[in-house]
C-alpha positions as CSV (number, residue, x, y, z in Angstrom):
1,M,0.0,0.0,0.0
2,T,1.3,3.5,-0.9
3,E,0.4,7.0,0.2
4,A,-0.2,8.4,-3.3
5,A,-3.4,10.4,-3.8
6,S,-4.9,12.2,-6.8
7,D,-3.3,15.5,-5.8
8,T,0.1,14.1,-4.7
9,T,3.2,12.9,-6.5
10,L,5.4,10.2,-5.1
11,V,9.1,11.3,-5.3
12,S,12.0,9.1,-4.5
13,E,14.2,10.0,-1.6
14,A,17.2,10.2,-3.8
15,A,15.5,12.6,-6.3
16,L,14.3,14.9,-3.6
17,R,17.6,14.9,-1.8
18,A,19.5,15.7,-5.0
19,Q,17.1,18.5,-5.9
20,L,17.3,20.2,-2.5
21,E,21.1,20.0,-2.6
22,R,21.1,21.5,-6.1
23,M,18.9,24.4,-5.0
24,L,20.8,25.1,-1.8
25,G,24.0,25.1,-3.9
26,A,22.5,27.6,-6.2
27,L,21.8,29.8,-3.2
28,G,25.5,29.7,-2.4
29,V,25.5,27.0,0.3
30,P,28.7,25.0,0.3
31,A,28.3,21.4,-0.9
32,D,29.0,19.8,2.5
33,Q,26.6,22.2,4.3
34,A,23.9,21.7,1.6
35,V,24.1,17.9,2.3
36,T,23.4,18.6,6.0
37,V,20.4,20.9,5.3
38,A,18.9,18.7,2.7
39,D,19.3,15.6,4.9
40,N,17.4,17.3,7.7
41,L,14.5,18.2,5.3
42,V,14.4,14.8,3.6
43,E,14.5,12.9,6.9
44,A,11.5,15.0,8.1
45,D,9.6,14.1,4.9
46,L,10.5,10.4,5.2
47,R,9.2,10.3,8.8
48,G,6.0,12.1,7.8
49,V,6.8,15.4,9.5
50,D,5.9,17.1,6.2
51,S,5.7,20.6,7.9
52,H,9.4,20.5,8.4
53,G,10.5,18.9,5.1
54,A,10.9,20.2,1.6
55,H,8.0,22.6,2.3
56,L,10.6,24.8,4.2
57,M,12.6,25.4,1.0
58,A,10.5,28.3,0.1
59,L,11.1,29.9,3.5
60,Y,14.8,29.3,3.3
61,N,15.0,30.7,-0.3
62,T,13.3,33.9,0.8
63,R,15.5,34.4,3.8
64,V,18.7,33.8,2.0
65,T,17.8,36.0,-1.0
66,Q,16.7,38.8,1.4
67,G,19.9,38.5,3.3
68,H,18.4,37.2,6.6
69,I,20.2,33.8,6.5
70,R,23.8,33.7,5.5
71,P,24.4,30.9,2.9
72,I,27.8,30.0,4.3
73,T,27.4,28.9,7.9
74,E,30.2,29.7,10.4
75,V,30.0,28.3,13.9
76,T,32.3,29.7,16.5
77,V,32.9,29.1,20.2
78,V,32.0,31.9,22.6
79,D,32.7,30.1,25.8
80,D,34.0,26.6,26.6
81,R,34.2,25.1,30.0
82,G,34.3,21.4,29.2
83,S,30.9,19.9,30.0
84,T,29.3,23.2,28.9
85,A,29.9,25.4,25.9
86,L,28.2,28.4,24.2
87,L,28.4,28.6,20.4
88,D,27.4,31.2,17.9
89,G,25.8,30.3,14.6
90,H,26.2,33.7,13.0
91,L,22.8,33.6,11.3
92,G,23.8,30.8,9.0
93,F,21.7,27.7,8.4
94,G,20.5,26.3,11.7
95,Q,21.0,22.7,10.6
96,V,24.7,23.2,10.3
97,A,25.1,24.8,13.7
98,G,22.7,22.3,15.2
99,V,24.7,19.3,14.0
100,A,27.9,20.9,15.2
101,A,26.4,21.5,18.6
102,M,24.9,18.1,19.0
103,D,28.1,16.3,17.9
104,L,30.0,18.4,20.4
105,A,27.5,17.6,23.1
106,V,28.0,13.8,22.4
107,E,31.7,14.2,22.5
108,R,31.7,16.1,25.8
109,A,29.1,13.8,27.4
110,R,31.3,10.8,26.6
111,E,34.1,12.7,28.5
112,Y,32.2,14.2,31.4
113,G,29.0,12.1,31.7
114,V,26.7,14.9,30.8
115,A,27.0,18.0,28.5
116,T,25.0,21.0,27.8
117,I,25.8,23.0,24.6
118,A,23.9,26.2,23.9
119,V,23.9,28.1,20.6
120,R,23.0,31.7,19.9
121,E,22.4,33.4,16.6
122,L,21.3,30.3,14.8
123,T,18.3,30.1,12.5
124,H,15.6,27.6,12.0
125,L,16.7,24.1,13.0
126,G,14.1,22.1,11.1
127,A,12.7,19.1,13.0
128,L,14.5,18.8,16.4
129,A,14.2,15.0,16.3
130,Y,17.0,15.0,13.7
131,Y,19.4,16.1,16.4
132,T,18.2,14.0,19.3
133,M,18.1,10.9,17.2
134,R,21.7,11.6,16.1
135,A,22.8,11.4,19.7
136,A,20.6,8.4,20.5
137,A,22.1,6.5,17.5
138,A,25.5,6.9,19.3
139,G,24.0,5.5,22.5
140,F,23.2,8.7,24.5
141,V,20.0,10.1,25.9
142,A,19.4,13.6,24.4
143,M,17.2,16.6,24.7
144,A,16.9,19.7,22.4
145,F,15.1,23.0,23.0
146,Q,14.7,26.0,20.6
147,N,12.8,29.3,20.7
148,G,12.2,31.8,17.9
149,A,10.0,34.6,16.7
150,T,7.2,36.2,18.7
151,I,4.2,34.5,17.2
152,V,2.4,32.9,20.1
153,P,0.6,34.7,23.0
154,P,1.0,33.6,26.6
155,F,-1.9,31.4,27.8
156,G,-4.9,33.7,28.3
157,G,-3.4,36.6,26.2
158,T,-3.6,37.8,22.7
159,T,-0.2,39.6,22.4
160,S,2.3,37.4,20.5
161,L,5.3,36.8,22.7
162,F,6.7,33.3,22.2
163,S,7.5,30.9,19.3
164,T,6.0,27.4,19.0
165,N,9.0,26.5,21.3
166,P,9.7,23.0,20.2
167,F,11.2,20.3,22.4
168,S,12.6,16.9,21.6
169,Y,14.1,13.9,23.4
170,A,15.4,10.6,22.1
171,I,16.3,7.4,23.9
172,P,18.5,4.6,22.5
173,T,16.9,1.1,22.1
174,A,18.0,-2.4,21.2
175,Q,15.6,-4.0,18.7
176,E,12.8,-1.5,18.8
177,P,12.8,1.8,16.9
178,T,14.4,4.7,18.8
179,I,12.1,6.4,21.2
180,V,11.9,9.9,19.9
181,Y,9.6,12.7,21.0
182,D,9.4,15.9,19.0
183,I,6.7,18.4,19.6
184,A,5.8,22.1,19.4
185,T,4.6,23.1,22.8
186,T,1.7,24.8,20.9
187,A,-1.1,22.5,19.7
188,A,0.5,22.5,16.3
189,A,3.4,24.1,14.5
190,G,2.6,27.2,12.5
191,N,4.1,25.4,9.4
192,K,1.2,22.9,9.6
193,I,-1.3,25.7,9.0
194,L,0.8,27.0,6.1
195,L,1.0,23.5,4.7
196,A,-2.7,23.1,5.1
197,R,-3.2,26.2,3.0
198,K,-0.8,25.0,0.4
199,R,-2.6,21.7,0.1
200,G,-6.0,23.4,0.0
201,D,-7.3,21.6,3.1
202,P,-10.8,22.7,4.0
203,S,-10.2,22.7,7.7
204,I,-7.6,22.2,10.5
205,P,-8.3,20.5,13.8
206,E,-10.0,22.3,16.6
207,G,-7.6,23.7,19.2
208,W,-4.8,24.5,16.7
209,A,-5.2,28.2,16.3
210,N,-7.3,31.3,16.7
211,D,-8.0,34.1,14.2
212,E,-6.4,37.5,14.4
213,D,-8.9,38.6,17.1
214,G,-8.2,35.6,19.3
215,N,-11.3,33.6,18.4
216,P,-10.9,29.8,17.9
217,T,-11.2,28.7,14.3
218,T,-10.8,25.6,12.1
219,D,-10.5,27.6,8.9
220,P,-6.9,27.4,7.7
221,Q,-7.3,30.7,5.8
222,A,-8.7,32.5,8.9
223,A,-6.3,30.9,11.3
224,S,-3.4,33.1,12.3
225,V,0.1,31.8,12.7
226,Y,0.4,34.6,15.3
227,Q,-2.4,33.2,17.4
228,L,-1.5,29.6,17.9
229,Q,-2.9,27.8,20.9
230,W,-0.9,25.9,23.5
231,F,-1.4,22.1,23.7
232,G,-3.2,21.3,27.0
233,G,-3.8,25.0,27.7
234,H,-1.7,26.2,30.7
235,K,0.3,22.9,30.7
236,G,1.6,23.5,27.2
237,F,2.3,27.1,28.1
238,G,4.3,26.0,31.1
239,M,6.5,23.7,28.9
240,G,6.8,26.5,26.3
241,M,8.1,28.8,29.1
242,L,10.8,26.3,30.0
243,V,11.9,26.0,26.4
244,E,12.1,29.9,26.2
245,I,14.3,29.8,29.3
246,M,16.5,26.9,28.2
247,S,17.1,28.2,24.7
248,G,16.7,32.0,24.5
249,L,17.9,33.0,28.0
250,L,20.5,30.3,28.6
251,A,22.0,30.7,25.1
252,N,22.2,34.5,25.6
253,S,20.1,34.9,22.6
254,C,16.8,36.6,21.8
255,F,13.9,35.9,24.2
256,G,10.4,37.3,24.7
257,F,10.4,40.9,23.4
258,Q,14.2,41.2,24.1
259,E,16.4,41.3,21.0
260,H,20.0,40.3,21.2
261,T,21.1,39.7,17.6
262,Q,23.1,40.6,14.6
263,S,20.0,40.4,12.5
264,D,18.0,43.4,11.4
265,V,14.6,41.6,11.6
266,H,12.9,41.4,14.9
267,G,9.7,40.3,16.7
268,K,7.4,38.3,14.4
269,E,9.9,38.3,11.6
270,R,12.8,37.3,13.9
271,V,15.1,34.7,12.3
272,A,17.7,34.7,15.1
273,K,17.0,31.9,17.6
274,G,18.5,30.3,20.6
275,A,18.9,26.5,21.1
276,T,20.2,24.2,23.8
277,F,21.2,20.5,23.5
278,V,21.6,18.3,26.6
279,V,23.2,14.9,26.3
280,L,23.5,12.2,29.0
281,D,25.9,9.2,28.9
282,V,24.0,6.1,29.8
283,E,27.2,4.2,30.6
284,R,27.7,6.3,33.7
285,F,24.7,4.5,35.2
286,M,24.7,1.0,33.6
287,P,26.1,-0.8,30.6
288,L,24.6,0.6,27.4
289,D,23.4,-2.8,26.2
290,E,21.6,-3.3,29.5
291,F,19.9,0.1,29.2
292,R,18.9,-0.7,25.6
293,R,17.4,-4.0,26.8
294,R,15.5,-2.3,29.5
295,T,14.2,0.3,27.1
296,D,12.9,-2.4,24.8
297,Q,11.2,-4.1,27.8
298,L,9.5,-0.8,28.8
299,I,8.2,-0.6,25.2
300,A,6.9,-4.2,25.4
301,D,5.1,-3.3,28.6
302,V,3.5,-0.3,26.9
303,H,2.4,-2.5,24.0
304,S,1.0,-5.1,26.3
305,S,-1.5,-2.7,27.8
306,A,-5.2,-3.6,27.5
307,L,-6.6,-1.5,24.6
308,A,-9.2,1.2,25.1
309,P,-12.4,0.9,23.0
310,G,-11.7,1.7,19.4
311,V,-7.9,1.5,19.7
312,E,-6.1,-1.1,17.5
313,R,-2.6,-0.5,18.8
314,I,-0.6,1.5,21.2
315,Y,2.5,3.4,19.9
316,V,5.4,4.8,21.8
317,P,6.9,8.1,20.6
318,G,8.7,7.8,17.3
319,E,7.2,4.4,16.4
320,L,4.7,5.7,13.8
321,E,7.4,7.9,12.2
322,A,9.8,4.9,12.0
323,H,7.1,2.8,10.2
324,R,6.3,5.7,7.9
325,R,9.9,6.1,7.1
326,E,10.2,2.5,5.9
327,L,7.1,2.9,3.7
328,R,8.3,6.1,2.1
329,Q,11.8,4.8,1.5
330,R,10.2,1.9,-0.4
331,D,7.3,3.7,-2.2
332,G,8.4,7.3,-2.4
333,I,7.7,10.5,-0.6
334,P,4.2,12.0,-1.3
335,L,4.4,15.7,-2.2
336,S,1.3,17.8,-3.0
337,R,0.9,19.2,-6.4
338,G,1.1,22.7,-5.0
339,L,4.4,21.9,-3.2
340,V,6.0,20.4,-6.4
341,E,4.9,23.5,-8.4
342,E,6.4,25.7,-5.7
343,L,9.7,23.8,-5.7
344,D,9.9,23.9,-9.4
345,A,9.3,27.7,-9.5
346,I,12.1,28.2,-7.0
347,A,14.4,25.9,-9.0
348,A,13.7,27.8,-12.2
349,S,14.5,31.1,-10.4
350,L,17.8,29.6,-9.3
351,G,18.6,28.2,-12.7
352,C,18.1,24.6,-11.6
353,P,16.1,21.9,-13.5
354,P,12.7,20.9,-12.2
355,L,12.3,18.1,-9.6
356,T,12.5,14.6,-11.1
357,T,9.1,13.0,-10.7
358,P,7.7,9.7,-12.1
């Protein structure tokens, strides 16, 4: 069974990856950095996180051509104290700075047992799971936090102050797919609303967003990306507040209404973000193989739970995405007609050929 529908085209992983690398190269991104950015986007599409996949190419194209993202990413060390470090991404591609930070966090956690690496002046990281899974693949427990533009009001307010403030963790396993949790602390990421508009969806789920006046709506055209709702109300807001502190404040970057950036765009248009990566070495507590075995046992315990009425299977975080990744690697990645047309238009403007489709 495939995911193809009348308004979608199945594109191979290789074709999408090559096209994104080509387009990024045409924007002036060095080849090795283009591979990293494209890999981040393609992995999101493979896992079914379509809001953070090739859909983001239009945003990146605009930000690079307008001078808000620097095509050549430089990552420098601001402060290094062994188990902690502060880096600066100098408004280059967030993916490049994010990989550098997570790889450093793994290296330092191996040495010190735990490491916290913060990064200021980076831009959009894409899906945070990309980074925490990278650490989990090396046998570490990892967490990632990122803040951003002022597009979400505090719980009970209507003045935009926070970003969607995503948070992710990943846990290494033995035979089971990696446990990976990656969420916006809002009920949905703003990109999901933009993608719903791009696909022509007639509605979005209740509780995702309000209109410009703060009234709840399910109309993707009326929904404002500056009036997103928190998941679980005050509980999601509380988690979003933690993300703001862990990323914006801790990284000595922008937070709330406070700007601390080399960028000339602020507030709702802010591209400068802060991020923090925390990595824990399991071996400091028990042998890694034993921890992996225990994690698999916990997953088995979850799967053995009696099912609620109407539920066919219980999934742990990351399990659905791992299954979807297998299907999409085999059958292709479904892209909407509107997205393919958008990618082809950007490619043409950059002097690149159109996306290779069946």
